[in-house]
DRENPA-3360 file (N, C-alpha, C; in nm, 2 decimals, always signed):
BEGIN
1 = MRARCVEK = +22.47/+4.78/+20.47/+22.59/+4.74/+20.46/+22.66/+4.79/+20.28 ~ +22.57/+4.73/+20.21/+22.64/+4.79/+20.07/+22.62/+4.93/+20.02 ~ +22.53/+4.97/+20.11/+22.53/+5.15/+20.08/+22.66/+5.19/+20.15 ~ +22.71/+5.14/+20.25/+22.81/+5.17/+20.33/+22.97/+5.12/+20.21 ~ +23.01/+5.06/+20.11/+23.08/+5.05/+20.06/+23.15/+4.90/+20.09 ~ +23.02/+4.82/+20.17/+23.09/+4.71/+20.16/+23.04/+4.62/+20.07 ~ +23.15/+4.50/+20.01/+23.12/+4.44/+19.84/+23.10/+4.34/+19.89 ~ +23.01/+4.28/+19.78/+22.92/+4.11/+19.81/+23.01/+4.01/+19.85;
9 = KIFARVSF = +23.12/+4.05/+19.77/+23.27/+3.89/+19.82/+23.31/+3.88/+19.98 ~ +23.27/+4.03/+20.01/+23.32/+4.02/+20.19/+23.18/+3.99/+20.27 ~ +23.06/+3.99/+20.22/+22.94/+3.89/+20.27/+22.96/+3.79/+20.24 ~ +22.99/+3.69/+20.14/+23.04/+3.57/+20.06/+23.13/+3.51/+20.15 ~ +23.24/+3.55/+20.18/+23.37/+3.52/+20.28/+23.31/+3.52/+20.40 ~ +23.24/+3.59/+20.45/+23.15/+3.57/+20.58/+23.07/+3.46/+20.60 ~ +23.01/+3.46/+20.53/+22.91/+3.35/+20.52/+22.94/+3.22/+20.55 ~ +23.05/+3.19/+20.43/+23.13/+3.06/+20.41/+23.20/+3.02/+20.55;
17 = IMKFFDII = +23.27/+3.11/+20.63/+23.33/+3.07/+20.71/+23.22/+3.07/+20.85 ~ +23.10/+3.16/+20.84/+23.04/+3.11/+20.97/+22.97/+2.96/+20.97 ~ +22.97/+2.93/+20.81/+22.91/+2.78/+20.86/+22.98/+2.68/+20.94 ~ +23.18/+2.70/+20.94/+23.18/+2.57/+21.05/+23.16/+2.63/+21.21 ~ +23.16/+2.75/+21.22/+23.13/+2.88/+21.33/+22.99/+2.79/+21.39 ~ +22.89/+2.76/+21.27/+22.74/+2.78/+21.34/+22.74/+2.60/+21.36 ~ +22.83/+2.55/+21.34/+22.84/+2.37/+21.31/+22.85/+2.36/+21.46 ~ +22.98/+2.40/+21.50/+23.09/+2.41/+21.61/+23.01/+2.45/+21.74;
25 = TATALVRF = +22.93/+2.57/+21.71/+22.89/+2.63/+21.86/+22.78/+2.59/+21.88 ~ +22.70/+2.54/+21.78/+22.56/+2.46/+21.79/+22.56/+2.34/+21.86 ~ +22.65/+2.25/+21.83/+22.76/+2.14/+21.89/+22.78/+2.12/+22.04 ~ +22.83/+2.24/+22.08/+22.89/+2.30/+22.22/+22.80/+2.34/+22.29 ~ +22.69/+2.41/+22.25/+22.62/+2.44/+22.36/+22.48/+2.36/+22.38 ~ +22.43/+2.26/+22.26/+22.36/+2.17/+22.33/+22.38/+2.08/+22.42 ~ +22.50/+2.04/+22.50/+22.46/+2.00/+22.61/+22.45/+2.14/+22.73 ~ +22.47/+2.25/+22.72/+22.43/+2.32/+22.82/+22.32/+2.37/+22.78;
33 = TRKNSLIT = +22.19/+2.36/+22.70/+22.08/+2.36/+22.69/+21.94/+2.26/+22.73 ~ +22.03/+2.11/+22.74/+21.92/+2.03/+22.79/+21.86/+2.02/+22.94 ~ +21.96/+2.06/+23.04/+21.96/+2.04/+23.18/+21.85/+2.19/+23.22 ~ +21.93/+2.28/+23.15/+21.87/+2.43/+23.24/+21.85/+2.48/+23.13 ~ +21.72/+2.45/+23.04/+21.69/+2.54/+22.94/+21.68/+2.65/+22.96 ~ +21.56/+2.69/+23.06/+21.49/+2.81/+23.05/+21.61/+2.87/+23.11 ~ +21.69/+2.87/+23.21/+21.81/+2.91/+23.29/+21.88/+2.99/+23.16 ~ +21.93/+2.89/+23.08/+22.00/+2.95/+22.96/+21.97/+3.06/+22.86;
41 = FLYAYPFY = +21.82/+3.02/+22.89/+21.72/+3.13/+22.74/+21.74/+3.25/+22.85 ~ +21.74/+3.26/+22.97/+21.75/+3.41/+23.05/+21.87/+3.47/+23.01 ~ +21.98/+3.39/+23.04/+22.12/+3.45/+23.00/+22.18/+3.49/+22.85 ~ +22.08/+3.41/+22.79/+22.11/+3.40/+22.65/+22.04/+3.54/+22.62 ~ +21.91/+3.58/+22.63/+21.84/+3.67/+22.60/+21.89/+3.81/+22.58 ~ +21.91/+3.85/+22.73/+22.01/+3.99/+22.72/+22.16/+3.99/+22.67 ~ +22.21/+3.93/+22.58/+22.31/+3.86/+22.54/+22.28/+3.87/+22.38 ~ +22.22/+3.84/+22.35/+22.11/+3.87/+22.19/+22.10/+3.96/+22.17;
49 = MLATCSNG = +22.00/+3.98/+22.26/+21.96/+4.19/+22.24/+22.08/+4.28/+22.16 ~ +22.21/+4.26/+22.28/+22.31/+4.34/+22.28/+22.42/+4.30/+22.11 ~ +22.39/+4.20/+22.11/+22.47/+4.09/+22.01/+22.43/+4.15/+21.88 ~ +22.25/+4.16/+21.88/+22.17/+4.19/+21.75/+22.26/+4.34/+21.74 ~ +22.22/+4.40/+21.84/+22.21/+4.56/+21.77/+22.37/+4.66/+21.81 ~ +22.44/+4.56/+21.83/+22.59/+4.56/+21.78/+22.60/+4.58/+21.65 ~ +22.50/+4.50/+21.58/+22.54/+4.55/+21.44/+22.49/+4.71/+21.35 ~ +22.46/+4.77/+21.47/+22.40/+4.91/+21.45/+22.53/+5.00/+21.47;
57 = LMLMFAEQ = +22.61/+4.94/+21.55/+22.74/+4.99/+21.59/+22.81/+4.96/+21.43 ~ +22.83/+4.82/+21.40/+22.88/+4.80/+21.31/+22.85/+4.89/+21.15 ~ +22.69/+4.93/+21.16/+22.68/+5.00/+21.02/+22.77/+5.15/+21.02 ~ +22.75/+5.16/+21.17/+22.76/+5.33/+21.21/+22.95/+5.30/+21.15 ~ +23.00/+5.22/+21.13/+23.18/+5.25/+21.13/+23.20/+5.16/+21.03 ~ +23.11/+5.09/+20.92/+23.13/+5.01/+20.83/+23.20/+5.08/+20.71 ~ +23.21/+5.19/+20.66/+23.26/+5.25/+20.55/+23.44/+5.29/+20.61 ~ +23.44/+5.32/+20.74/+23.55/+5.39/+20.84/+23.63/+5.22/+20.82;
65 = RVADGYIL = +23.59/+5.09/+20.88/+23.61/+4.99/+20.81/+23.69/+4.95/+20.68 ~ +23.58/+4.98/+20.56/+23.63/+4.93/+20.45/+23.77/+5.02/+20.42 ~ +23.75/+5.14/+20.47/+23.90/+5.25/+20.44/+23.99/+5.15/+20.49 ~ +24.03/+5.10/+20.64/+24.12/+5.09/+20.67/+24.18/+4.97/+20.65 ~ +24.05/+4.89/+20.60/+24.10/+4.70/+20.54/+24.04/+4.62/+20.65 ~ +23.99/+4.63/+20.74/+23.92/+4.58/+20.84/+23.79/+4.52/+20.86 ~ +23.74/+4.54/+20.76/+23.57/+4.49/+20.75/+23.59/+4.38/+20.77 ~ +23.64/+4.23/+20.72/+23.61/+4.11/+20.72/+23.63/+4.10/+20.88;
73 = PALMGVNL = +23.75/+4.12/+20.98/+23.73/+4.07/+21.11/+23.65/+4.15/+21.15 ~ +23.57/+4.29/+21.18/+23.50/+4.31/+21.24/+23.36/+4.26/+21.19 ~ +23.34/+4.20/+21.07/+23.22/+4.16/+21.02/+23.23/+4.01/+21.11 ~ +23.31/+3.96/+21.11/+23.32/+3.77/+21.14/+23.32/+3.85/+21.31 ~ +23.36/+3.95/+21.42/+23.35/+3.90/+21.52/+23.21/+3.94/+21.53 ~ +23.14/+4.07/+21.49/+23.01/+4.04/+21.51/+22.92/+3.96/+21.47 ~ +22.93/+3.90/+21.35/+22.85/+3.77/+21.33/+22.84/+3.70/+21.41 ~ +23.00/+3.65/+21.48/+23.00/+3.51/+21.53/+22.90/+3.56/+21.69;
81 = ATLLAHHG = +22.92/+3.66/+21.73/+22.88/+3.68/+21.88/+22.73/+3.68/+21.84 ~ +22.67/+3.77/+21.74/+22.55/+3.66/+21.74/+22.45/+3.54/+21.71 ~ +22.58/+3.54/+21.64/+22.56/+3.36/+21.62/+22.57/+3.27/+21.79 ~ +22.63/+3.31/+21.84/+22.64/+3.24/+21.96/+22.50/+3.27/+22.09 ~ +22.50/+3.40/+22.09/+22.34/+3.42/+22.12/+22.23/+3.40/+22.06 ~ +22.22/+3.31/+21.94/+22.12/+3.34/+21.85/+22.12/+3.13/+21.91 ~ +22.19/+3.11/+21.92/+22.21/+2.95/+21.95/+22.18/+2.94/+22.09 ~ +22.21/+3.02/+22.13/+22.18/+3.04/+22.27/+22.01/+3.02/+22.31;
89 = VYLSSQGF = +21.99/+3.13/+22.26/+21.81/+3.16/+22.28/+21.71/+3.02/+22.20 ~ +21.76/+2.97/+22.08/+21.70/+2.90/+22.00/+21.74/+2.75/+22.04 ~ +21.83/+2.73/+22.10/+21.83/+2.56/+22.18/+21.77/+2.58/+22.30 ~ +21.76/+2.67/+22.36/+21.73/+2.66/+22.49/+21.58/+2.62/+22.51 ~ +21.53/+2.68/+22.37/+21.38/+2.71/+22.35/+21.39/+2.58/+22.29 ~ +21.40/+2.47/+22.21/+21.41/+2.39/+22.19/+21.41/+2.27/+22.27 ~ +21.52/+2.31/+22.38/+21.54/+2.20/+22.49/+21.43/+2.21/+22.56 ~ +21.33/+2.30/+22.59/+21.22/+2.33/+22.69/+21.13/+2.24/+22.58;
97 = FYYIADEN = +21.10/+2.28/+22.49/+21.01/+2.19/+22.42/+21.01/+2.05/+22.42 ~ +21.18/+2.05/+22.45/+21.20/+1.86/+22.43/+21.16/+1.80/+22.55 ~ +21.15/+1.90/+22.65/+21.16/+1.88/+22.80/+21.03/+1.84/+22.86 ~ +20.93/+1.97/+22.76/+20.74/+1.94/+22.85/+20.69/+1.84/+22.74 ~ +20.74/+1.81/+22.58/+20.65/+1.76/+22.50/+20.65/+1.59/+22.52 ~ +20.52/+1.60/+22.52/+20.41/+1.46/+22.59/+20.44/+1.35/+22.48 ~ +20.45/+1.23/+22.54/+20.54/+1.07/+22.45/+20.34/+1.05/+22.39 ~ +20.25/+1.10/+22.45/+20.15/+1.04/+22.40/+20.07/+1.10/+22.27;
105 = MGGVYMTL = +20.11/+1.23/+22.23/+20.14/+1.30/+22.12/+20.19/+1.26/+21.99 ~ +20.32/+1.25/+22.07/+20.41/+1.16/+21.91/+20.49/+1.31/+21.90 ~ +20.57/+1.33/+21.77/+20.63/+1.46/+21.76/+20.53/+1.55/+21.70 ~ +20.38/+1.57/+21.68/+20.26/+1.67/+21.68/+20.27/+1.79/+21.80 ~ +20.34/+1.74/+21.89/+20.36/+1.89/+22.02/+20.46/+1.94/+21.97 ~ +20.55/+1.88/+21.95/+20.70/+1.91/+21.93/+20.70/+2.03/+21.80 ~ +20.63/+1.96/+21.69/+20.65/+2.03/+21.57/+20.55/+2.19/+21.57 ~ +20.42/+2.14/+21.70/+20.35/+2.28/+21.68/+20.43/+2.38/+21.76;
113 = LNSLFNFG = +20.50/+2.35/+21.88/+20.56/+2.47/+21.96/+20.69/+2.48/+21.86 ~ +20.72/+2.43/+21.83/+20.86/+2.47/+21.75/+20.77/+2.54/+21.60 ~ +20.70/+2.52/+21.57/+20.62/+2.63/+21.44/+20.59/+2.78/+21.51 ~ +20.52/+2.75/+21.64/+20.44/+2.91/+21.70/+20.57/+2.96/+21.73 ~ +20.75/+2.90/+21.78/+20.85/+2.96/+21.79/+20.90/+3.05/+21.71 ~ +20.92/+3.01/+21.56/+20.92/+3.05/+21.46/+20.85/+3.11/+21.39 ~ +20.70/+3.11/+21.40/+20.60/+3.20/+21.38/+20.66/+3.38/+21.43 ~ +20.68/+3.34/+21.62/+20.71/+3.41/+21.66/+20.81/+3.51/+21.67;
121 = TMWVDTAA = +20.94/+3.47/+21.57/+21.02/+3.54/+21.58/+21.06/+3.57/+21.42 ~ +21.03/+3.52/+21.28/+21.05/+3.57/+21.23/+20.94/+3.69/+21.14 ~ +20.84/+3.76/+21.15/+20.79/+3.84/+21.15/+20.80/+3.95/+21.14 ~ +20.88/+3.95/+21.28/+20.95/+4.08/+21.37/+21.10/+4.10/+21.27 ~ +21.16/+4.04/+21.23/+21.30/+4.04/+21.11/+21.19/+4.11/+20.98 ~ +21.08/+4.04/+20.93/+21.02/+4.10/+20.78/+20.98/+4.22/+20.85 ~ +20.88/+4.22/+20.95/+20.85/+4.44/+20.97/+20.92/+4.53/+20.98 ~ +21.05/+4.43/+21.06/+21.17/+4.57/+21.07/+21.24/+4.59/+20.95;
129 = LKTIGVMD = +21.24/+4.51/+20.89/+21.30/+4.49/+20.73/+21.25/+4.60/+20.64 ~ +21.12/+4.59/+20.64/+21.03/+4.69/+20.58/+20.99/+4.82/+20.65 ~ +21.01/+4.85/+20.77/+21.01/+4.99/+20.80/+21.09/+5.08/+20.78 ~ +21.24/+5.00/+20.77/+21.37/+5.04/+20.76/+21.37/+5.09/+20.61 ~ +21.31/+4.99/+20.48/+21.26/+5.04/+20.37/+21.20/+5.11/+20.34 ~ +21.09/+5.18/+20.45/+21.03/+5.30/+20.39/+21.06/+5.40/+20.46 ~ +21.17/+5.42/+20.56/+21.22/+5.50/+20.66/+21.33/+5.54/+20.52 ~ +21.39/+5.48/+20.42/+21.55/+5.50/+20.38/+21.51/+5.49/+20.23;
137 = RDLELDED = +21.34/+5.50/+20.21/+21.30/+5.52/+20.02/+21.38/+5.65/+19.98 ~ +21.38/+5.76/+20.01/+21.43/+5.86/+19.97/+21.59/+5.89/+19.96 ~ +21.69/+5.80/+20.00/+21.78/+5.78/+20.03/+21.84/+5.78/+19.90 ~ +21.94/+5.90/+19.81/+22.00/+5.85/+19.70/+22.16/+5.86/+19.70 ~ +22.20/+5.72/+19.66/+22.33/+5.69/+19.67/+22.44/+5.74/+19.54 ~ +22.57/+5.82/+19.49/+22.62/+5.82/+19.41/+22.69/+5.72/+19.37 ~ +22.61/+5.66/+19.23/+22.69/+5.54/+19.23/+22.86/+5.51/+19.23 ~ +22.96/+5.59/+19.19/+23.04/+5.60/+19.19/+23.14/+5.65/+19.32;
145 = YCKRYQNG = +23.06/+5.68/+19.48/+23.11/+5.67/+19.57/+23.20/+5.56/+19.64 ~ +23.13/+5.50/+19.60/+23.22/+5.39/+19.72/+23.35/+5.33/+19.57 ~ +23.38/+5.34/+19.48/+23.50/+5.36/+19.39/+23.63/+5.39/+19.48 ~ +23.64/+5.50/+19.56/+23.73/+5.51/+19.59/+23.83/+5.43/+19.68 ~ +23.76/+5.33/+19.74/+23.83/+5.26/+19.82/+23.88/+5.09/+19.79 ~ +23.84/+5.10/+19.63/+23.88/+5.00/+19.58/+23.98/+5.00/+19.58 ~ +24.07/+5.03/+19.53/+24.24/+5.04/+19.51/+24.34/+5.07/+19.64 ~ +24.26/+5.07/+19.79/+24.29/+5.07/+19.92/+24.42/+5.21/+19.90;
153 = TDIYDPTE = +24.35/+5.28/+19.86/+24.48/+5.44/+19.91/+24.38/+5.52/+19.93 ~ +24.29/+5.56/+19.95/+24.20/+5.66/+20.00/+24.12/+5.68/+20.14 ~ +24.15/+5.73/+20.20/+24.12/+5.77/+20.36/+23.94/+5.81/+20.35 ~ +23.98/+5.75/+20.44/+23.78/+5.77/+20.51/+23.81/+5.93/+20.59 ~ +23.71/+6.01/+20.49/+23.67/+6.13/+20.55/+23.54/+6.13/+20.60 ~ +23.50/+6.10/+20.73/+23.37/+6.15/+20.80/+23.27/+6.28/+20.73 ~ +23.36/+6.39/+20.70/+23.26/+6.50/+20.63/+23.27/+6.45/+20.48 ~ +23.31/+6.40/+20.40/+23.24/+6.35/+20.28/+23.11/+6.23/+20.28;
161 = TPFTGWDS = +23.09/+6.15/+20.40/+22.98/+6.08/+20.35/+22.83/+6.08/+20.37 ~ +22.79/+6.01/+20.30/+22.66/+6.08/+20.26/+22.54/+6.05/+20.35 ~ +22.59/+5.97/+20.46/+22.52/+5.95/+20.56/+22.54/+6.04/+20.66 ~ +22.42/+6.09/+20.71/+22.46/+6.21/+20.83/+22.31/+6.20/+20.90 ~ +22.34/+6.23/+21.00/+22.23/+6.16/+21.13/+22.20/+6.08/+21.19 ~ +22.10/+6.01/+21.24/+22.07/+5.93/+21.24/+22.00/+5.80/+21.16 ~ +22.11/+5.67/+21.15/+22.02/+5.61/+21.05/+21.87/+5.56/+21.07 ~ +21.82/+5.47/+21.00/+21.69/+5.43/+21.07/+21.70/+5.29/+21.18;
169 = FYYMCMFS = +21.83/+5.22/+21.12/+21.85/+5.08/+21.14/+21.88/+5.13/+21.29 ~ +21.95/+5.24/+21.30/+21.96/+5.27/+21.48/+21.86/+5.32/+21.57 ~ +21.70/+5.35/+21.50/+21.63/+5.37/+21.55/+21.57/+5.24/+21.60 ~ +21.56/+5.17/+21.52/+21.51/+5.04/+21.53/+21.60/+4.94/+21.62 ~ +21.72/+4.98/+21.63/+21.80/+4.92/+21.78/+21.74/+4.92/+21.86 ~ +21.73/+5.09/+21.89/+21.68/+5.13/+22.02/+21.60/+5.12/+22.06 ~ +21.49/+5.07/+21.99/+21.34/+5.00/+22.02/+21.31/+4.91/+22.05 ~ +21.41/+4.82/+21.96/+21.44/+4.67/+21.99/+21.49/+4.65/+22.15;
177 = IVAGSIWY = +21.57/+4.77/+22.19/+21.64/+4.73/+22.33/+21.56/+4.77/+22.44 ~ +21.44/+4.85/+22.43/+21.36/+4.92/+22.48/+21.22/+4.82/+22.52 ~ +21.17/+4.73/+22.40/+21.09/+4.64/+22.42/+21.12/+4.58/+22.44 ~ +21.26/+4.48/+22.42/+21.26/+4.39/+22.49/+21.35/+4.35/+22.59 ~ +21.37/+4.46/+22.70/+21.40/+4.50/+22.80/+21.24/+4.52/+22.90 ~ +21.17/+4.56/+22.85/+21.01/+4.56/+22.91/+20.97/+4.41/+22.92 ~ +21.03/+4.36/+22.79/+20.98/+4.18/+22.80/+21.05/+4.10/+22.88 ~ +21.17/+4.16/+22.88/+21.26/+4.03/+22.99/+21.18/+4.08/+23.11;
185 = AVFFKKIK = +21.20/+4.23/+23.16/+21.15/+4.25/+23.33/+21.00/+4.21/+23.38 ~ +20.92/+4.20/+23.26/+20.76/+4.09/+23.28/+20.78/+3.98/+23.31 ~ +20.89/+3.88/+23.20/+20.84/+3.77/+23.20/+20.96/+3.67/+23.28 ~ +21.04/+3.75/+23.34/+21.13/+3.67/+23.41/+21.13/+3.57/+23.49 ~ +21.06/+3.65/+23.64/+20.99/+3.55/+23.73/+20.94/+3.41/+23.66 ~ +20.87/+3.48/+23.57/+20.75/+3.32/+23.50/+20.81/+3.24/+23.43 ~ +20.93/+3.29/+23.31/+21.02/+3.21/+23.30/+21.09/+3.10/+23.38 ~ +21.13/+3.18/+23.52/+21.23/+3.12/+23.58/+21.15/+3.01/+23.63;
193 = QLQKTPVE = +21.08/+3.08/+23.69/+20.94/+2.94/+23.78/+20.93/+2.84/+23.67 ~ +20.87/+2.84/+23.55/+20.88/+2.70/+23.43/+20.97/+2.64/+23.46 ~ +21.07/+2.64/+23.51/+21.20/+2.58/+23.49/+21.19/+2.50/+23.57 ~ +21.15/+2.52/+23.67/+21.09/+2.44/+23.82/+21.01/+2.38/+23.77 ~ +20.91/+2.41/+23.73/+20.74/+2.30/+23.73/+20.79/+2.19/+23.68 ~ +20.72/+2.08/+23.75/+20.79/+1.92/+23.74/+20.67/+1.88/+23.57 ~ +20.73/+1.81/+23.53/+20.72/+1.80/+23.42/+20.57/+1.73/+23.37 ~ +20.53/+1.72/+23.50/+20.40/+1.60/+23.49/+20.32/+1.74/+23.44;
201 = EFRLTKNK = +20.35/+1.86/+23.54/+20.25/+1.94/+23.50/+20.20/+2.01/+23.35 ~ +20.28/+1.96/+23.26/+20.30/+1.95/+23.16/+20.21/+1.86/+23.03 ~ +20.20/+1.77/+23.14/+20.17/+1.57/+23.07/+20.00/+1.63/+23.07 ~ +19.93/+1.51/+23.01/+19.77/+1.52/+22.97/+19.69/+1.48/+23.09 ~ +19.66/+1.49/+23.20/+19.59/+1.43/+23.31/+19.48/+1.35/+23.26 ~ +19.44/+1.30/+23.41/+19.27/+1.20/+23.34/+19.22/+1.22/+23.33 ~ +19.15/+1.39/+23.33/+19.03/+1.43/+23.29/+19.02/+1.46/+23.18 ~ +19.14/+1.47/+23.07/+19.16/+1.52/+22.96/+19.14/+1.40/+22.88;
209 = KLLTDEK = +19.08/+1.36/+22.73/+19.05/+1.25/+22.67/+19.17/+1.26/+22.59 ~ +19.23/+1.12/+22.58/+19.39/+1.08/+22.50/+19.29/+1.08/+22.37 ~ +19.40/+1.10/+22.28/+19.43/+1.13/+22.15/+19.39/+0.97/+22.08 ~ +19.44/+0.88/+22.14/+19.44/+0.78/+22.12/+19.33/+0.71/+22.14 ~ +19.24/+0.77/+22.26/+19.12/+0.72/+22.27/+19.02/+0.74/+22.16 ~ +19.02/+0.87/+22.10/+18.87/+0.86/+21.97/+18.96/+0.82/+21.88 ~ +19.05/+0.73/+21.88/+19.05/+0.60/+21.76/+18.91/+0.48/+21.77;
% end
């Protein structure tokens, strides 16, 4: 986005405003993710993929939105959609972990599940950013290119943009959609079936030694 002439102050404004939406959406979605957590997850997951990859469209038209002065509401819309989808996925998974957590193991079990969930998501973001960095390492921009939009009089000309062809971010979005869709198709029935599994099936059985027995 910075290379598309989006100034840092725009990101600061979006980040500040989204703090309020973050609290509001998280509070509102908690009640929907407690009873049918995995069903909520199955609905939120495809929306999360689309919302995340909508950033690709935002990136494609970012410079044009800067030129016409609508970059702030455009970023707000994309970030709000992504935030809603992210809360739907995260809160539903946490709701399921809370549902199956065994009281005999206290907070250890819940912490372990949460740690595994975070580990399984954060490395994907890091690997994606590293990949984009390698693909764009030879891209050089004119330092004065974005100054044309600072006075608000210059008009966006697609023939003058330094970005031609497909950006590496677009390839990452396409790969994410394909990989995510395959994963969704493979695990959809299994995840849906877990929602119907009695909570007792996730509990420690008499054949397994309790942690308290070892003390």
